N, C-alpha and C positions, 0 to 999 in steps of 0.2 A: 264649282270646285277650283278654278283659279282665283276666284276671291281668296276660298278660305287658304289657300297656298298662302298668297299675297299677307294676308292678315296672321298666320303662323309665323313666316318669315320676318314680318315687321317683330314679334314680340319673343321670338325665338333667341336664346342666350347661345355664346358660343361656350366652350369649355372653362373659359375664364369666370364666368358669370356678367360679360359682356354683350350687349347686341348693337347690331348695326343699324343707326339712324336713319330716317328716310330722308332726311336733308342734310348733306357733307359742307355745306359752304362754311359755317363756322368752324369747321373740324382742319386737323392735321393730318395730313397720310404722309407716312415715310416707309420705305420699302424695307425688307428684311436686311439688307447688305447697310442700309443707312443706320439703320436699329442697332445693329453689331458695330457699325464705326462709330457711333455715338457712345453704347456702352464701354466698348475700348479706351476711349476718348477721356470717359470718366475715369474709368480704371488707372490709366497713366495721371489724371489729376490728383487724383486721392495719393497716388506713391508720391508724385511731387509733392503736395499739401505735405505729408508725412517727412519728407527730407529736409524742407523747409522750417518744419516746425521741430527737428530735431537739430538744426543748424541754431536756430532762434534760443534753444534751450541750452546748445554748445556757448554761444554768443551771451547769455546772462552769467552765465558760470564764469567766463573769462571774465567779464567785467566784473563780476563780485572779486575775482583774485587779483584782478589789477587796482579794486579800489583797497584791497588789503594791502597789498604790496605798497601802493602811494601812501597809506597812513602809515606802515613799517618806516619808509623812507623819509618821510617827516620827522617822526620820534627820533629817529636817528640824527636828523638834523638838527633839532633843536638842541638834542643831546652833546653834539659837537659844540655847537655855539654857546650853548651853557657852560661846557667845561674851558671854551675858550676864552670865554669872559670871566670865569674864577681862576685861571692861568693870569691873564692880564691884570686883574687886582692881587693876586699875591706877588707880582715884579713890581707893579708901578703904585699900586695902593690905590689907585682909580681906572676908569675905562678912558682908553686912548683911540683916538680916531686915529688908525693908518695912513688914512689918506693924506688926511692934515700933518701928520711927520715929515712923509715924502716933501711934500711942498716947502715945509720949514725947512727940511735938510738941504 
């Protein structure tokens, strides 16, 4: 009867479909409280990852917006420089370096 009980216990599955092996040297055993702590920590990490992904998406949007603003400012700067050169051509007939005028004057 004892041998029969041992054989049944070795192959008996628990409610999750698992059975306890005879040798636990290559196994990791944790308590229920440790398991609950691990589950809680995983939940915290999942929330943290979700927050970081949201921040990353927001940063990407900011980067795109800043690149657009930089391009707009470059276009405005080029337009102002073109207007400046056109005025100089109308007044003097050619482009004059203002720094050289200050040195000469």
